C-alpha positions in Angstrom: 38.3 3.2 0.1 36.0 5.6 1.9 32.1 5.1 1.6 32.2 8.7 0.6 34.5 7.9 -2.6 32.2 4.9 -3.6 29.3 6.9 -3.4 30.8 9.7 -5.6 32.0 7.0 -8.0 28.4 5.7 -8.3 26.9 9.2 -8.7 29.4 10.1 -11.6 28.1 7.0 -13.2 24.4 7.9 -12.9 23.6 5.0 -10.6 21.5 6.8 -7.9 19.5 3.9 -6.8 22.6 1.7 -6.2 24.2 4.7 -4.4 21.0 4.9 -2.1 21.1 1.2 -1.5 24.8 1.4 -0.5 24.0 4.0 1.9 21.2 1.9 3.4 23.4 -1.0 3.6 25.7 0.8 5.9 23.1 2.6 7.6 23.7 1.0 10.9 27.1 2.5 11.2 25.9 6.0 10.6 24.2 8.5 12.6 20.4 8.1 13.3 19.4 11.7 11.7 21.6 10.7 8.8 19.6 7.6 8.3 16.3 9.2 8.5 17.6 11.6 5.7 18.6 8.5 3.6 15.1 7.0 3.9 13.6 10.4 3.0 15.8 10.6 -0.2 15.1 6.9 -0.9 11.3 7.7 -0.9 11.7 10.9 -2.9 13.7 9.1 -5.5 11.4 6.3 -5.7 8.4 8.7 -5.9 10.2 10.5 -8.8 10.9 7.4 -10.7 7.4 6.2 -10.2 5.8 9.4 -11.5 7.9 9.6 -14.3 7.3 5.9 -15.4 3.7 6.5 -15.2 3.9 9.8 -17.2 2.8 11.8 -14.3 5.6 14.4 -14.6 7.4 15.7 -17.5 11.1 14.9 -18.5 12.1 18.2 -17.5 10.6 18.0 -13.9 11.9 14.4 -13.7 15.4 15.5 -14.4 15.3 18.5 -12.1 14.1 16.4 -9.3 16.7 13.6 -10.0 19.3 16.4 -9.8 18.1 17.8 -6.6 18.1 14.2 -5.2 21.8 13.6 -6.4 22.8 16.8 -4.7 21.3 16.1 -1.4 23.0 12.6 -1.6 26.3 14.5 -2.3 25.5 17.1 0.5 24.4 14.3 3.0 27.8 12.4 2.4 30.2 15.3 2.5 28.6 16.3 5.8 29.3 13.2 7.9 32.4 11.4 8.5 31.8 8.2 6.5 32.8 4.8 7.4 36.1 3.5 5.9 35.9 0.6 3.8 38.4 -1.6 2.0 38.3 -1.3 -1.8 38.6 -5.2 -1.8 35.6 -5.7 0.4 33.2 -3.4 -1.8 34.8 -5.2 -5.0 34.1 -8.6 -3.8 30.6 -7.8 -2.8 29.9 -6.4 -6.1 30.9 -9.6 -7.7 28.4 -11.4 -5.5 25.6 -9.0 -6.1 23.4 -8.8 -9.2 23.7 -6.0 -11.5 20.8 -4.2 -9.7 21.5 -4.1 -6.1 17.7 -4.1 -5.4 17.0 -7.3 -7.3 15.3 -10.2 -6.3 15.7 -13.6 -8.3 12.6 -14.2 -10.3 10.9 -17.6 -9.7 8.2 -19.3 -11.2 4.7 -17.8 -10.7 3.7 -20.4 -8.2 5.9 -20.6 -5.2 7.4 -23.8 -3.8 5.5 -25.6 -1.0 8.7 -25.8 0.9 9.3 -22.0 1.1 8.1 -20.3 4.4 7.3 -16.6 3.7 7.8 -13.9 6.5 4.3 -12.3 6.2 5.0 -9.4 8.5 7.9 -8.3 6.4 5.9 -8.6 3.1 3.0 -6.7 5.1 5.3 -3.9 5.9 6.4 -3.8 2.4 3.1 -3.4 1.0 2.1 -0.8 3.8 5.0 1.3 3.2 6.0 0.7 -0.7 2.5 1.3 -2.2 -0.1 3.9 -1.6 -3.9 3.0 -1.7 -4.1 3.7 -5.5 -1.0 1.9 -6.3 -2.1 -1.2 -4.2 -5.6 -1.0 -6.1 -3.7 -1.1 -9.4 -1.5 -3.9 -8.4 -4.4 -5.9 -7.4 -6.5 -4.8 -10.5 -3.6 -5.9 -13.0 -2.2 -8.9 -11.4 -4.7 -10.3 -8.7 -8.1 -9.7 -10.4 -9.9 -11.8 -7.9 -8.6 -10.0 -5.0 -9.4 -6.5 -6.7 -13.1 -7.7 -7.3 -13.4 -8.6 -3.5 -12.6 -4.9 -2.5 -15.8 -2.9 -1.3 -16.0 0.8 -1.1 -14.7 2.2 2.0 -12.4 -0.6 2.7 -9.1 0.4 4.4 -5.8 -0.1 2.9 -4.8 -2.6 5.8 -8.1 -4.7 4.9 -6.9 -4.8 1.2 -3.6 -5.6 2.1 -4.7 -8.6 4.5 -7.1 -9.8 1.6 -4.3 -9.9 -1.0 -2.0 -11.7 1.7 -4.6 -14.2 2.5 -5.1 -14.7 -1.6 -1.4 -15.1 -1.9 -1.2 -17.6 0.9 -4.0 -19.7 -0.4 -2.7 -19.6 -4.0 0.9 -19.8 -3.4 1.4 -16.5 -5.1 4.1 -14.7 -2.8 6.8 -14.7 -5.2 4.5 -13.3 -7.8 3.3 -10.5 -5.5 7.0 -9.7 -4.6 8.1 -9.6 -8.1 5.4 -7.3 -9.0 6.0 -4.9 -6.1 9.7 -4.9 -6.7 8.7 -3.6 -10.3 6.6 -0.7 -8.7 8.9 0.4 -6.0 12.4 -0.8 -6.0 14.0 1.4 -3.5 11.8 0.1 -0.6 11.8 -3.3 -1.5 15.3 -3.8 -0.2 14.4 -2.4 3.4 11.9 -5.0 4.5 13.9 -8.1 3.3 14.1 -11.0 4.1 10.8 -12.2 2.7 11.5 -15.8 3.1 
């Protein structure tokens, strides 16, 4: 089965996030310009979903933007020669994957002492998946001690370092990852592995 056919099948079923994830999964086998376009589409999709969930845009605007994103994916896939994939490979992978291709298994709020987290990957995720306002909201709702330590004029990088330090001292990395996943699923996959 061609990647193009699998993408069209996912789009027909309204699975835009899974479509983007599939394209990103095979991005190494695709032209660099196409990869950059996929990342751009992924960011647009994530932004549209987040804005809609936060009631920042109307249903009409949401549907219109989602249609534009869908059309951009279809056009992109039609414009390049996709990698040929065997149906069995895609089906076997689908059996192994959870229902959401972006999902990360949820663990208890407190991390295992033995788990070794990859701080550079987590830092990249925070820098790219959250803007300054979203970082402030994340900390205000889920990491109140960190939020209360923020000073006026403090940079996003300084805030992220405080948050990472707090999570390290309090074994809260999985809790942090679960919450960032909820806020920006499309970029979450890009910076794995986190441990």
